[in-house]
Every structure is written in structure tokens, then in C-alpha cells.
N, C-alpha and C positions, 0 to 999 in steps of 0.2 A: 504494499500500500504506499503510494506517495504521501510525502508530508509537505505541507504548505511551507515555503520559505519565507512567508510573510512575517515581518519582525513583530514580537510580542511587546505588549506595553512595558515600558522600563520600570515602572513602580510595581514591583510584584508583593500582593498582600494576601493571595488565596491561591490555594492548589486544588484542582478538580480532577479526579481519576476517573476514566471512563473504559470499562472492559467491553470490547466490541464482540469477542466470542471466547468461550472456554472450551478447552479440549477434553479428551477422556479422563484426566485426572485433574482438571482445573487449570492446566497450562494452556497458553496460547496456541491456537491451532495455526499450522503453516500458511501464511499469507495473511494473517491478521494481526492485530497491533493491541497493545495495552498502552493508552495514551494518557500522559500525565501533562495537563496544559496548565501554565501560570497564568493567572488572570489579575488584572490591575483593579477591575471594577466588578463589584458583586453582580451587577446586573448583567454581566457577560456570561455568568456561570449558566451552564445548560439547564433547562427546565427539569424538574423533578421526573425520574423515570415513571412510565405508566406501567402497573403491574397487570399481567395476564396470567391467570392460572390456568395451567394444561394439566388435564387429567388423562392418563393413558389407560385405556382398557383393553379387553380382548374381543374385538380388534377395531378400535376406534378412538378418536380424541374428542374430548370436550374441552372447549376454551371459553373463559369467562367473557372475552370479546374477541371478535375477529377483525377489527378495523381500528386504526389509530390514524391521527393527523400526520401529514408530512413533517419530517424533522423530529419525530418523537423519539426518545429513547424508551425501550421496553424492557422490563425485567419479566422474562418468561420463568414462573415458578413450575416446574414440572414434576409430577409425581405419578407413580406407577400404580394404580389401583387393580391391575389386571392380575392373572396367575402366570403370566408368561414374562420373560424379560423384554422391555422396551426402551427405546431412545426416541429423542425428539430433534429433528434436524430441520433448520430453517436457513436457506441461503447456505453461507459457509459456516454457520454456527450450529453446534449441537452439543447435547449433553453425552455423557457416557452411557453405556447400555445399563439401565437401572434394573436391578433385582425387584421383583414384587415387593410393594411397601417401601421403597426407596424414593428419594427425591433430589433434584438438583436445580440450581438457579443459573440461568445464563442472560446476559444483558446485551442487547443488540440495538444499534442507532440505525434509524431509516431515514437518510438524508432526502431521499427522492420519492415522489408518489410512483405507485404501481401495485402490482399484485404478485406476492411471493409465495411459492410453494412450500409446504411443510410435509413431513413424512416420517415413518419410522424406517431406519435402515436395516433392522433385522430382515434377513431374506424372507421374502414372501408376505410380509405384514402389510406393506403399502398396497399390494395387489388385492388383498381382501378387505380394504377399507380404510387402513390407517394412513390417510393423507388428506389434504386439503389445501386451501388457498387463504392467505392472510393479506388483507388490503390496507395500503398506505394511501389516504385519500387526499387530493386537493379539495378545496373548498367548492361545494357543488355550484354550478353555473346556473342562473335563473332561466326557467323554461321559456322557450319561445312562445308568443302568441298562438293560439289555435288557428289552424288554417281555415279558410272558408269553406263551407260545403261545395264539393265538386260534382256531385250527381244528384239530380232529383228525379225520383222514380216512383212508381206504384208497385213495382215488382221487387221481390228480394231473392237473393241467392244466398248460399252459406261458403265463406271463405275460410279455409284452414288456416289457423294461427300457429299450430304446432301440436306435438303429440307430447303427454305427460303421464304420470302414473296416477290414474284414478282421480282425475280432477272433479271437484265438487263445487267449485266458485270461481268467478272472475269478478275482480272489483279494482278500484283506483282510489288513491287519495283525492281530496276535494281540489278541483281545478288543475289536475295534473294531466296535461295533453299528451305526454310521451309515453307513459309507463301503464302497463296492466300487471295485476297481481294475481297469479294462479294458485288457488289453494288446492293442494293435495290431501286426500283422505288419510294418509298415512302419518302426516303431521309437518310437511314442508309447504313453505310459500315461495314460489319462484317469480322473478321479474322478466317480463318481455318489454324490453325498451326499444321503441321505434322499429318493432318487427324482429328484433335480436334478442335471443335468450341471454340473460346476464350468466356468468358461469358460476357464482357463489348464490346459494338459496338466500333469500331475504330473511327467512326464519326457518330453523330447524328443530323441532322438539319431538322428533320420532320417539326418543328415549322416554318421553313422558306420556305418549298418546297410546291408548288401546284401540287398536284398528282391526277390527273384524267384523264383517258383516255391516251392521248399521252404525256401531260405535267407530269413533275416529275424530279427526279434526273436522268440526262442523262448519265453521265460518270465521271470518275477521271482519272487523269494521274499524275504520280510521276515525279519529276523533276529528270533530269539525275544525280545531285548531291545530291539525297534524303538521302543517307547514312549519309552525313556531314551536309546538310542544314535543312533536315526534312521538304522541302517544296513539297506540292501537289496541284493540281489544280481540281476544281470541277465545272462542268457545270450542272445547274438546272433552273426550272422555278419557278419564284418568285409568291407569292400570290398577284399579282398586275396585273392590266390591263387583257390582254389575256393571262397571263402566260409569262411575259417578261422574257427572258433569261438573267441569270447571269453567267459570269465566274469569280470564286474567287479563291484567294490563300489561303491556311491553313498551318499550321506548326504542326509537331508532337510535344508532349511534351517533353522538354528536359529530357533525361534519361529514357523515356519511349515510346519506338518505336511503341507501341500497342495502343496509344491514341493521338486523336488530339486535341490541345487546341481550344475549340469553341470559344474563345474570340480573336483568331489570325486571324479572316477571313479579308482579303484585297480585294475589289472589284477591278477586273482587267478591266471588260468590261461588260457592259450590252446593250441589244438589244430589242427594243421594238416590240411587236409581233402584225400583223395585225389581226390574228385569233390564236386559241389556239394550232393548230395542225401544222405539218410539222416543226418540231424543228430541223431536222438533231440530232446532239446530240453526236458526237464523239470527243474525245480528244486523241491526242497522240503526243509524242516528236518524231522528226525524228532523223536520225543519223547525221544531222547537228545541233542538239541542238535546234531546233525551234519548237515551239508548233503549231501543226496543229489542226483546229477546223472546224467541218461540221455544217453548219446552212442551214436548209431547208428554201424553198420559203415563209413559213409563213402562207399560206392560200390556201386550196384546192379548193377554189372557192365559199366561204361563202360570203364575202364581196368584193373580187375582182376576176376578171377572173383567172383560172388557169394559173399558170405560170407569173403572172403579174410582179413578182419581179426577176425572174430568170435571164432575160437578162439586167436588169439595174444594173449598177456598181457603182451608187452613194449611194447605201446602202449595208448593209451586208447580205441580204436574198439570198438564192439560191446558197451560195458558200462555197468552202473551203478556210478558213482564214489561214494566216501564221504569227505570231507574236513572239516576244521575250518578254516573261512576266517578265523576270528578268532584262532587259536591260534599263528599264526607269520607270517613274511614270506617268500613271498606267502601260504602257507596251512601248515597242519600236517596230518600223516597221523595219524588215530587209532590208538594203540597197538593196539587190539583189532581192527583190519581184519584180513580173513581171510588175506591173502597179505603180511603185513608179515614181513620178513626171509626171504622165499621168493626165491631166486636167479632172475634173469632175469625176474621178475614185478613189474609196476608196483604199488606197496603201495596206491595209491588205489583199487584196483579192489574192489568190494564183489561184484559178480555179473558174469558174462559170458556169451558165446554168444547174443547177441541181435541182431536185424536191424535194426530202427528203432524203439526203444521211446520212442514219441511222448509218452505220459502214463503216469504211475506214481503214482498217489496212494497215501499212507501213512495207515493208520487208527491213531490215536495210542491208542484204547481197546484194540485187540486186537494193537497192534504188529506188525501186518503190513503188506505191500506187495503191491499188485496191478499188474503191468506188462501194459500194452497193447502187444504186440510185433507190428507190421504184417507181413503175410504177403508172399510173393513172387508167387504166381499161383494157388495152391490153397486155402489155409487161413488164418484169422486166429486169433490166440490171445490169452488172458489167463492170466498166470502168477501164481501167488500163493506168497509166501514169508514166513517170519518174519523181522524185522529182525535177529535174531541167531541163529546165528553168522555168517551169510552165506557167500560162497564158491561159491554154486551155479552150475551151468553149465546154461543153458536150451536148448542143443543146436542152434542154428543154425550152419553150414549143413547139418549131418547130417539134421536134421528140419525140416519146415515143419508145425507143429502136431505131430500124431502121425504125418503122412505122411512117408516116407523122402524127402529131397531129393538130397543128395550122397552117394553110396556111397563116394566115395574119400576123403571127409573122416573126420577122428577127433575124437569129441566123448566125453571121459571122463566118465562118470557123469552123462550127461545126463538132466535132470528134465523129465518130460512137462508139457504145460500142464493148468491147471485147467479151462479152457473152451477149446474150439475151434469156429469156424464156417466153413461151405464158402462159396466165392466163387460157388456155382452159383445163388444168389438175387439176384445183382447187387451183392453186398457187395464192397468193394475195400479198405478200410483201417479197421481196428478203432480206436475211440477210447475210451479208458479214462477212466471217470469217477470216481466215489468211493463209499465206503461211505456210505450215507445215515444221518446223525445228527440230522435235523431233527425235534424233537418234535412237530411239528404233524401228523405221519402216525402210523399205527399199524402195519399189516403191513409196510411199507417199511423202518422203521428197522432197520438191520443188514444190509440187502441192498445190493449194488453195483450201481450203474447204469452202464450204458456204452452205445454205440451204433457206427454206421458211416458214415464219410463219404459214400459214394455213395448209400445207401438212406435215411439219415436216421433210421432206425428206432431207437427207445430200447428197452432191455431190461433186466432185473436178474438177478443170480445171487446164490447164497449163498456168499460167499467163504470161509466157515468150514466148508463141506460136506466131511465125511470118508468119503462114501460111495465106494465102488469105481467107478473110471470118471470121466468128465468130467460136470462140474456141468450142470445143466439150466436153460436160460435161461426167463424169464416176461416176454412181451412187454407193454410199457405201454401199446401203442395210442397213442403220441405220436411224431411225426416232426419233426426239425428238418433241413430240406434243407441239403446242405453242411456237415454237422455237423463243426466243427473241435476243439472242446474242451469241457471242463466246468470247473466252479469251485465255491467254497464261500465264504460271507461269515462274518463275526463272529458271526452268530445261527445259523450251520450250515445255512443254507438252500443250495439247490444250483442251479447256474445251467449254462446251455448256450450255447455260441456257434456262430454260423455264418459262414463266409468270405463269404457273401453280404451281412453286415453286422449281422445281428440278435443281439441278447444276450436270452435268456430266462431266467425263474426258474421252478423247478418248484415249484408251489404246490398245496395240497390243493383238492380240490373243495368249496366251501362247503356 
């Protein structure tokens, strides 16, 4: 390594030592240097190192953070929590090979921005997963203004965006025109920026998520002030009990909006599940700034009769919840929630009487919510309601759509669905989409797009229809096999996901 020949200050009053890399027994590696710099001004002393905890397991690494600002000095505290020997190599710096239970600290300075590979050098370990990338970031550039609409059409096509591992949601931070965030069921969130997949996951908590059948990572939502706060919220099933639900707050790394700090998790809410299925699973901030959360009734009939918890309001199952996750510890209940101060009723409840409300998009322009509630055996339904005042009962298990289901149950003031579909055509699970606000379309703007998991067929309805009876659907002549969810980006473009791996964008026909 070359040394600068620039003259040091004459008046020497302090000495700072910086170790760039350590060898197998703590000695410098070939080609590295231990630098002692005499400094005349305390303000010239390098900033305090950033500590990154690295835990080696069989066969993966967990880092307390994966990104630092340019010019940072990083103290990697590496410990081996596995049963096999491991080391940690990043650039030219490395630890010795650590026996199980041993640890070592190495200090590395990163003067330039870039992405740096790290791995375990024990033969075969990197190949099975002990590798990754560490980002050194420049300050993010402000995004350019969104481009004007380039196509206006009445017809739609599906454009492939990419292939992922069981994607269940597409979303984006408020006013972000360049990036979409793809949520994978197993516990990862990936970024596609301007059509290109970022190499590093935005968030990876697969070690926390129970992902089997219905349990998994269900949804994420960016706080309205995400651009300044970096806060987002994640709903997932824990590796505990029957896949208990956890709502957690995370924060993006300062200076790098493409990475979440995995050590920033703050538990907001946990819900014990009676069985593994019927999780609900949607998060969305409304135009009122409150966070809405859908929770299924928790059991399709394995340990409890179907709908056992949908009409009970002393628990959180079978409901849409409304909370302020930033207004208290761990959260605050909005004072205008419909059941605040009602005895024996959880004040977080905004609506109830639901079976498995997997997706419920909110349309900010009309301040309405459309809930896709998956049926039991006969009917699928979409429920439409204004955001205020809330308190509606959507009638499960007394009704499945408009059909009577359980004549022994009591459902006070049950609200009928806005749309229902029969399962006679091969349908099995309604997948609610969103009200289309993409200005590239003509007649589709203002219509609500949705589909079905088994048939994959896409259709639209008018969510504001006030005609007597159920809304009439219009088929789009588009299909997404194994349709799992929809989403929208910062330009209001609509996406559809498939558990087979595909993510599509709904585009107008040129």
C-alpha cells in the first residue's frame, strides 16, 4: 500500500492508530498496513469506528448491518455460533479460522463507495450459502420527477417484470418513481430499480419467518414519512406456536435507502394463532395516516368450528385493525376508532366478521376500502366500505357471501358484500387488487381490478356502484396462473404476482 508523502502538521499533539486488516494470529496480512498517524488537530482524528456484529452459523452469516457510509471505519466483531469452524473474509481482511464458540475482531476502513464481497474461506462453505455483499454507500441522489404518461388505451396487457421465489406483494414507498419492492413469502424483500434487480435484498428475515403453506411473510407497508424516517412495517408468521403473527417496525440504514438495518426490529404487536391458516395478512396506511391490518379468523375448522372468532370482539381474529404504530409504545389506538371505550371489545378493531381477508386495498381518492374475503366452499366476496366511521360487521360465519352458512351464529347488522362469485367455475380464493389510477388507461381508471388464485382470471368492478344488488364484473381477458396478490408503484402502475414466481405489470396496449 502506498503512503502519502504529504507533510504532516508540525505540532504533534495526538496519535491515532488504525488497523486495516488482521492476519490469522492478529499480525498484518501481506499487502496491508498498520498505520499510526500523528495529528495536530483533534478534529482531524478519524471518526469513531462503526461496529458490525457478524455471527457465523452452519452455513450462513447474520450481520447487524450490511451498509455503511463512504469513508467509514468498520469494526467487525466476528463470532462462530455454528458447530463447524468458520472464518470471515472481506476484501483483503480476514479473521483466523474460528473454532465453534470463538470470536475475533478485525477493523477495516472503506475510503470508497462500492459493494464488497464477504465469504467463509473454508472449502465448500461459501458455495452452500456463507457469502454475501457489504455496501459502502454514497448519499442517495434525489429521484427524478416522474415521466408523463406515454400511452393511453382501453386495453391492457401483462408485461413480465421478473421471476422471484413465491412473490406475494409488490409495493413502493410514497412518491418513489423508480423502485418497486417485491415481497417473497419466505421472508425476503427485493428491489427492482428502473427495471433492474438490485443484487442485495432490501430485507432478509428468513431466519425469523415460518414459511409453510399459508404462514410466511405476509405484507410490508412504508410509513407515510418514509423518505425522512426510513420506517416500514412488516407482518409475518413467527417460528413459534401455530405461526403466531408479528407486526414489527424496521428502519432503513441511514444513507442507504436500499437496505434495512436487521437489528432495528421493534415489535409492535403479536397475535397468538389457534391454527396456522387464515392469517389475513395485509398492511396499508390510509390517507388518515393510520395503519390498517387484516387478521383472519385463525382456524378453518381444525381445532375450532369455522368462524368461531369472527364475531368475538375481545380478541383480534377475524378483523381489520386500525392503529397508530408511531403514536405510542408499542402503538396507540386512534381515539376515533369505532369501539374505543366499548366494554369487552378490543379498541384496535375497525371492522369484524371476516373469514380470511388476504388483501384489502385502500383508495385514497375516494377514501374507501375494498376487502377480498376468501370464502369457505361456495362463495367468494368483495366488501366495500368507507374508511369512516368504521365498525361494520361483514357477517361471517352467518353468511358466506349472500348465502346462509351457520344458522346457529348471531351476526348483528351484517353488511352484504358488494360483489360475490360462485366457486362453480373453478374459483377458490378471491384476490383483491386495487382501484386503477394509472393515467395511461382510459375506461379502466376508477375501476377495481381483482382475480382468483385457482383460475387466474382478472376482472374489474365499479367499487362506487350504488345500484341495487351486487356489482357486475367485467372480464379483462387476462390470466395470471396461481395469482397471489396485486400491487402498485409510485407511478400508480398496477402489478400482479404469482406463487409460481412471476411478477407482471398491467400495461396499456400500444
